[in-house]
C-alpha positions in Angstrom: 84.7 111.0 117.0 83.1 110.8 113.6 82.5 113.8 113.0 86.0 114.8 113.7 87.1 112.6 111.3 84.7 113.4 108.8 86.3 116.9 109.1 89.1 115.8 107.4 87.0 116.3 104.4 86.4 119.4 104.9 87.4 122.1 102.7 91.0 123.7 103.3 90.1 126.7 103.3 87.4 126.0 106.4 89.9 124.0 108.0 92.8 126.7 108.0 90.0 128.9 109.4 89.2 126.7 112.0 92.6 125.7 113.2 94.4 128.9 113.1 94.8 130.5 116.5 96.9 133.2 115.4 94.4 134.9 113.3 91.6 134.3 116.1 93.7 137.4 117.8 95.3 140.4 116.3 98.8 141.0 115.5 99.3 142.7 118.6 97.7 140.7 120.9 99.1 137.6 120.0 102.7 139.2 119.9 101.3 141.1 123.3 100.8 137.7 125.1 103.9 135.9 124.1 105.7 138.6 125.4 103.2 137.6 128.8 104.7 133.8 128.7 108.0 134.9 129.0 107.8 138.0 131.6 105.6 135.8 133.5 107.8 133.1 133.4 110.8 134.7 134.6 109.1 136.7 137.5 109.0 133.2 139.2 112.2 132.6 139.5 112.5 132.7 143.1 110.8 129.6 143.2 113.1 127.6 141.1 114.7 124.8 142.4 116.6 122.4 139.8 117.0 123.9 136.3 118.6 122.2 133.2 117.7 118.6 134.5 118.1 116.0 131.4 115.7 114.3 131.4 116.1 112.5 128.4 119.9 111.2 127.4 118.9 110.1 123.6 117.5 114.0 123.1 119.5 116.1 125.7 116.1 117.9 126.3 115.4 119.3 129.8 113.0 120.2 132.4 113.1 122.4 135.2 111.3 121.8 138.2 109.9 124.5 140.6 108.7 125.0 144.2 109.6 121.8 145.9 110.5 121.7 150.0 111.8 118.5 152.1 109.1 116.4 151.3 108.4 115.1 148.2 105.1 117.1 146.7 103.0 116.4 144.1 104.0 117.6 140.7 102.4 119.1 137.8 103.7 119.1 134.5 103.7 122.1 131.8 103.9 120.8 128.2 104.3 124.2 126.4 102.0 124.6 122.9 103.3 126.5 120.3 101.6 124.2 117.4 104.5 121.9 117.9 107.4 124.3 116.3 107.6 127.3 118.5 108.2 128.1 122.5 109.8 126.5 125.1 110.4 125.8 129.2 111.5 129.3 129.1 107.9 130.7 128.5 106.2 128.4 130.4 106.7 128.4 134.4 103.9 131.3 134.6 101.5 128.8 137.2 104.9 127.9 139.4 104.6 130.5 141.8 100.4 129.9 142.5 101.0 126.4 142.8 104.1 126.7 145.4 102.0 128.4 147.9 99.8 125.7 147.5 102.6 123.2 148.1 102.9 121.6 144.6 105.7 121.6 142.9 105.8 122.2 139.0 108.2 120.7 136.1 108.1 122.5 132.8 109.0 120.3 130.3 111.6 121.4 127.0 111.0 118.8 123.5 112.6 119.6 120.4 110.8 121.3 118.0 109.4 120.5 114.5 110.3 120.4 111.9 113.9 120.0 113.4 112.1 116.5 114.3 108.8 114.9 113.9 105.8 114.7 115.7 106.5 110.9 117.3 109.7 112.0 118.3 108.4 114.8 120.2 106.0 112.6 122.2 108.3 109.9 122.9 110.7 112.9 124.1 107.4 114.2 126.3 106.9 110.3 127.4 110.7 110.3 128.6 110.2 113.2 131.0 106.7 111.6 132.4 109.5 108.3 132.8 112.3 110.1 134.6 109.9 111.9 136.5 108.2 108.9 137.8 111.4 106.8 138.1 114.1 109.9 139.5 111.5 112.4 140.4 111.9 111.7 144.2 115.9 112.7 143.9 114.7 116.3 142.8 111.6 117.0 145.5 108.8 115.4 143.8 106.2 112.6 144.3 106.7 110.2 141.7 102.9 109.1 142.9 101.2 112.5 142.5 101.8 113.0 139.1 99.6 115.5 137.1 100.1 117.0 133.7 98.7 119.6 131.8 99.3 121.9 128.9 97.8 124.6 126.3 97.2 123.7 122.6 99.4 121.3 120.7 100.3 121.1 125.1 97.2 119.9 125.2 97.8 117.3 122.5 100.7 116.0 124.3 99.2 115.8 127.5 97.0 113.7 125.6 99.6 111.2 124.7 100.9 110.8 127.9 97.0 110.1 128.4 97.0 107.5 125.7 97.2 104.1 126.3 99.8 101.7 125.0 103.1 103.0 126.0 103.5 102.4 129.5 105.7 99.2 129.4 108.4 100.7 126.5 109.2 103.8 129.2 108.5 100.8 132.5 106.2 103.4 134.1 102.9 102.3 135.5 99.3 102.6 133.3 98.4 105.2 136.1 101.4 107.2 136.2 99.2 110.4 135.9 97.0 110.8 138.6 94.9 113.9 136.6 95.4 115.9 133.9 93.9 119.4 132.2 94.6 119.4 128.2 93.7 123.4 127.2 92.4 123.9 123.9 93.9 120.9 122.7 94.1 118.8 119.4 93.3 115.0 120.2 92.4 114.1 116.5 95.1 114.6 113.9 93.5 113.8 110.6 91.4 117.4 110.1 95.5 119.0 111.2 97.1 116.8 108.5 94.4 118.2 106.0 95.8 122.2 106.7 98.0 124.2 107.0 99.3 122.6 109.9 100.8 120.2 107.7 103.1 122.4 106.1 105.9 121.8 109.0 104.1 118.9 110.9 104.3 115.9 108.3 101.5 113.8 109.2 100.9 110.7 107.4 98.2 108.0 107.8 100.5 105.9 110.4 101.2 108.9 112.5 97.5 110.1 112.7 96.5 107.1 114.0 99.0 106.4 116.7 99.5 109.7 118.1 95.5 111.0 117.9 95.1 111.0 122.0 91.3 110.5 120.8 91.9 107.0 119.1 93.9 105.9 121.7 91.9 105.8 125.4 94.2 104.4 127.7 92.8 101.2 129.8 93.2 103.3 133.4 91.6 106.4 132.7 92.1 109.3 135.2 90.1 112.3 136.0 90.5 115.2 134.0 89.3 119.2 133.2 89.3 119.2 129.3 89.3 122.9 129.2 88.8 125.5 126.5 88.2 129.6 125.9 85.3 130.8 124.8 87.1 133.1 122.0 89.1 129.9 120.9 88.8 128.8 116.7 86.2 126.6 116.3 88.2 123.3 115.9 89.7 123.8 119.0 85.8 123.9 120.5 85.0 121.1 119.0 88.1 119.1 120.2 87.7 119.9 123.1 83.9 119.1 123.0 84.6 115.7 121.7 87.5 113.9 123.9 85.4 115.3 127.1 82.5 113.2 125.6 84.8 110.2 124.6 86.8 110.2 128.2 83.2 110.5 130.1 82.1 107.6 127.8 85.0 105.2 128.4 83.6 105.7 132.0 86.5 107.9 133.4 85.7 111.2 135.1 85.6 114.8 133.2 85.0 117.9 133.3 84.6 120.3 130.6 85.3 123.9 131.2 84.4 126.9 128.5 86.3 129.8 130.0 85.0 133.1 129.1 86.2 136.8 127.8 90.1 134.4 126.7 91.4 133.5 123.9 93.5 130.8 123.1 96.5 132.1 123.6 95.6 134.5 126.9 93.3 131.2 129.1 96.4 129.6 130.0 97.9 132.2 132.3 94.7 131.9 134.3 97.2 129.6 136.0 99.4 131.9 137.5 96.5 133.7 139.3 95.0 131.5 142.1 91.3 133.3 142.1 90.8 132.4 138.4 88.1 129.3 138.0 90.9 127.5 135.8 93.2 127.9 138.7 90.8 126.5 141.2 90.3 124.0 138.6 94.2 122.4 138.5 93.4 122.8 142.3 91.2 120.5 143.3 92.0 118.3 140.4 95.9 117.8 142.5 94.5 118.2 145.8 91.2 116.7 145.9 89.3 119.8 148.0 86.3 120.5 146.8 
């Protein structure tokens, strides 16, 4: 934690380098992966079950549910990335067919983006989605007692915010509402982010850094997690994942750290569409308990 907190005092140019995912690949690779997100998500529409379900009356935000059956199923809630300012649920369902083949539902969450709303509101909306699935998921074929969460990049941060402590009473959910999680390429300590180029649109202050950093708000009740990152990540994402894994483990909660070879910040999450990939196998083990 001390090391990551100290990053906030590093020169801006170093932080910009270490947290610029887009600069870690060519423009052609970045654009190709964005197309892959959308095309592979559109390819799983045959397992779509409930689309555009409003989960939060206040914001009107929706989620899509895939792969449900007659009996309520465990659900993997996926939270997209995009540095809190781009992408949507329409780019984020690519794992749904793989999970459906294993009897697992998928819920893909939309949330409003910065700078339209601030990060506190984005976090509130994602937590509201978890609350909705816990209260009302059974109506849509989801087992509320088997909610698993994951996300990539900014979605990894948002995964951390639903793992964090201190929010459950306000949303009327139990502290153990999340049964397991897979943050991928996540951001768990926001002080360095607030001193980087990302501050141009995320506008963090000291209070929001403190309250919205998962690493500073570990829960009393923890679940098993798999913290993953790509070998080709910028260094900041690697440091953050390793530190979150360390903190989670030291808190006494089960944690596995995975570095995925031959992947970059953008294509690593697409491994979840491939049931034979190490990342998807780890997710299946997390949800089913099979070893």
